[in-house]
Structure formats: structure tokens, C-alpha cells
C-alpha positions, -999 to 999 in steps of 0.1 A, spaced: -667 200 -1 -693 191 31 -716 218 40 -714 226 82 -750 210 82 -738 177 57 -706 174 83 -729 178 116 -751 149 95 -718 130 89 -707 130 124 -743 122 141 -745 92 117 -709 76 113 -692 64 141 -655 57 151 -647 16 148 -617 -3 156 -610 -4 117 -607 34 116 -588 41 145 -562 20 136 -563 38 101 -565 71 118 -532 63 142 -513 47 107 -522 80 83 -511 102 111 -483 81 120 -469 77 82 -482 109 72 -488 93 36 -518 78 22 -493 56 1 -476 43 31 -505 36 52 -518 16 23 -491 -4 22 -486 -11 58 -521 -18 61 -527 -42 29 -552 -19 13 -555 3 -21 -547 39 -22 -585 47 -30 -595 29 -2 -574 48 22 -585 83 5 -621 69 15 -613 62 50 -596 99 54 -630 111 41 -651 97 64 -622 106 93 -625 141 85 -663 139 82 -664 120 117 -638 146 133 -651 176 113 -612 184 113 -590 182 82 -562 159 102 -536 156 73 -530 193 54 -502 196 26 -471 208 35 -432 216 24 -426 175 24 -456 160 23 -488 157 45 -487 174 79 -513 168 107 -530 197 122 -531 206 155 -560 186 164 -547 157 146 -519 158 164 -541 157 198 -557 126 175 -525 109 170 -522 107 210 -557 95 216 -556 72 190 -526 54 205 -545 56 239 -574 38 226 -556 8 204 -534 2 236 -565 0 253 -583 -25 228 -551 -46 226 -553 -48 266 -590 -55 266 -585 -81 240 -555 -96 259 -558 -123 285 -556 -110 320 -517 -111 332 -503 -138 357 -505 -132 393 -471 -123 406 -476 -129 447 -441 -121 454 -447 -83 439 -484 -78 442 -499 -52 467 -533 -65 463 -555 -63 495 -578 -96 498 -611 -95 513 -619 -128 534 -651 -133 553 -651 -160 582 -668 -167 612 -649 -163 644 -647 -202 648 -614 -203 628 -596 -177 644 -573 -198 665 -571 -224 640 -577 -216 601 -571 -182 598 -535 -179 614 -525 -202 587 -539 -184 561 -521 -149 568 -488 -165 573 -490 -181 542 -497 -145 528 -470 -134 545 -446 -158 532 -456 -160 496 -471 -121 491 -455 -98 513 -461 -66 500 -499 -78 497 -529 -73 524 -555 -93 542 -583 -81 558 -608 -105 574 -647 -98 578 -665 -111 608 -697 -129 598 -729 -117 618 -763 -121 613 -767 -87 595 -742 -90 577 -751 -101 538 -720 -123 528 -735 -136 495 -739 -94 480 -702 -86 491 -691 -114 470 -714 -104 445 -702 -66 451 -666 -74 452 -664 -62 485 -656 -96 497 -633 -120 472 -637 -156 495 -659 -163 524 -654 -195 544 -681 -213 566 -698 -240 578 -736 -239 577 -756 -263 566 -773 -246 537 -749 -225 515 -766 -200 481 -769 -221 450 -760 -193 424 -724 -191 447 -692 -213 440 -686 -237 462 -654 -265 472 -650 -284 503 -625 -276 529 -623 -300 556 -644 -321 577 -642 -329 612 -662 -352 641 -682 -331 665 -669 -338 705 -677 -319 740 -655 -297 758 -655 -294 792 -634 -285 822 -611 -317 832 -620 -318 866 -658 -321 857 -673 -354 873 -685 -366 840 -649 -369 829 -644 -404 851 -679 -414 850 -682 -411 813 -712 -387 791 -742 -401 788 -767 -393 761 -791 -385 792 -766 -364 808 -756 -346 781 -788 -331 774 -797 -320 808 -759 -303 814 -757 -267 813 -742 -260 775 -717 -230 765 -730 -222 725 -715 -197 701 -738 -167 692 -755 -176 660 -740 -157 630 -763 -167 602 -797 -157 603 -822 -178 602 -794 -207 603 -794 -235 633 -762 -249 641 -755 -285 625 -757 -295 665 -793 -286 672 -805 -296 636 -789 -329 643 -808 -332 683 -839 -318 671 -844 -342 640 -842 -370 668 -867 -351 692 -841 -339 711 -828 -306 727 -800 -296 747 -800 -272 774 -779 -238 763 -777 -218 792 -751 -189 781 -741 -179 747 -704 -160 736 -695 -142 706 -660 -151 705 -645 -184 705 -614 -174 720 -634 -178 752 -643 -205 754 -614 -221 773 -612 -195 799 -651 -200 804 -650 -238 805 -620 -233 831 -643 -217 858 -677 -234 847 -687 -267 849 -705 -260 812 -702 -284 783 -690 -269 746 -697 -289 720 -676 -281 689 -649 -300 663 -622 -321 678 -595 -302 657 -610 -269 679 -609 -292 712 -578 -308 706 -562 -269 702 -574 -260 738 -571 -291 756 -530 -285 749 -531 -252 768 -559 -256 794 -569 -279 820 -595 -291 794 -612 -328 785 -622 -339 753 -651 -366 755 -667 -383 727 -702 -375 715 -726 -399 737 -750 -402 702 -737 -401 664 -738 -370 651 -732 -354 611 -695 -344 609 -686 -304 606 -679 -297 568 -660 -264 560 -659 -250 530 -651 -218 508 -675 -198 486 -671 -173 461 -688 -154 432 -687 -156 395 -671 -122 390 -642 -138 408 -640 -170 391 -615 -166 370 -593 -140 387 -559 -154 391 -555 -135 423 -583 -150 437 -576 -178 423 -543 -178 442 -565 -170 475 -583 -202 469 -553 -223 465 -538 -210 496 -571 -211 517 -570 -247 506 -535 -256 514 -537 -238 552 -572 -264 559 -551 -294 550 -526 -280 577 -558 -276 599 -564 -313 597 -526 -323 597 -519 -305 627 -487 -288 640 -451 -296 626 -426 -313 656 -413 -275 658 -443 -264 666 -448 -242 634 -476 -252 607 -466 -273 580 -460 -256 546 -484 -277 522 -477 -251 487 
């Protein structure tokens, strides 16, 4: 029989592993060394030795003699509940992640995106979530110069980021979404609409531009111009792309953007869309995510939905005016 000191020493040096936890659970369920040995495919002496180890570890007899065989102690009954929970946790850890079921999911997704996409891609993504995951939520976070989107992806505060800046962090996963050519938007009554837009006039015109939303990132437009030793005259900046048609309708300024964005507003406003007067690289949009969410079924589902919505942006609208369902 162990002395108090020897029992304490055993508890300090021994440990409970998965095998011992399974033996503990079976002993307390079967209440028999013989039946436990048969069920686990071990010898009776081996199970007896393991029971002694369990008694040393827990500091409790666990099972004691009763009228109809072995009976659990009060602590033993508590250990049966804990062992059941422990085995269930281990089984859950060892099992693959359950499949994502959007129809019943109540998951709240967090998406980071520039304001530019608020009139094109974001509504299509929201519509897709509502159709396929009606009980789920979607929170869109605006990107700004003081928002560390890479840290937010790493911490899980964001599931996905959509962007179009020239340089991306190398440690993040990236998938291309779509690309579009640059064009010029301006008031349809502007004289240049009839005369044509020359490079000289483009550089001399008053330009409307978005407020930079990435610290240290120059726009693809200004970067391309700088490579050719050129610079445009930015006279005003705005924080929200939805303001663009309102400003252009009241001024003589020009706004350089993607064709799909310009086409969207030219259908509803007195806005003309003119080609760029010089060769420019296309705007490329992509989505970024962290390794922590790379294999998560629900985030994989979201990435697929965003990719589908991006194809809809480039395909335009359905004949009935609703976005097509490409999934």
C-alpha cells in the first residue's frame, strides 16, 4: 500500500495519456477487470497494473468491492463523466473538420474591401450570401491607411481581403479575381468628349482621385505615369467612390478608373467614358487570406462565392437586370 508521500510522488511523476484514459473509462463502464481486459484485448494482469497506476495518479481507489462485484467510488463516478468528455474531445480533435453547410450556418463572415467595390462586387457577394446562407452574416470592413489588414487576417478578425494595390505581402495566400482596363470618366457635356482626349489635355485637366486607402501605396495610375516621367494634376480627392458621378455631373474634372466601374455609372448619369490617351496596365483585383484560414471549409466556401461574384462583375448584368447566379 502506498504511503501518502509515495502516492503524492506518483501523481507528480506519472501522467494520464490517451491509453490510460480509455482504460479508466472502460473500467468504470464495465466495473470489471476481466470484462475490461476482454474488451480492450489485454490480459487481466495488465489491466490490474493499469488500475493501480490510475489509483496512484488520481489518489482515489476508483473502484471498490461491492455486493455484486466492483462499484465506483464517489470520485470514480465523477471520473467516468470526465473520461467520457475527454475521449469525446480527443475523437473530435482526431476527426476531420465537419463539412460546411451554408443553408444552416449562422457563421458571421468578415470581409475587408476598398470602397471602390461597394457599387459593383460587394452587392453581388451579399446577394450570394443571402441566397445560399440565409442565416449567416457578413460584415464588410472598409480598408484605410491606418488599418493593418494583414494583422487582422492573421488574428482572424478578417476572413478575407479584396484589393488591387501593386504589392501584396508574400506570407499571405493570393488568388486573382479579375482585371479590367483603365478609362476616363467625365461629364458628357465636356468639350473634350467631342474633340477627343489627347495625352497633353489629359495631363493638364483637373483630376478627381480617391483618397489613398493603403499607406505608402501609390495608385497604379500614378505609378504608370511616373514610369514615363509624367504626372497628372489631382485637384480634389474623395473618400467614397459613390460620390464620383455626383461630382463629375457638376464639374469639368476627369476621373480615371476601370471600365466596369465607369460603365455602371454611365448608364444612369450624364457621364461619358473615354479611352486612356496612353497605354496603361490593367487594374488587377485579387483576394488575400492567411494560412490559418486556408483549409477552413467555411472560408473556402466564401472564397468560391467571391470568385463567382467577380465573374459576374465582368460578365455584366442579366437581361432582367439582376446579377446572374454563376455558382
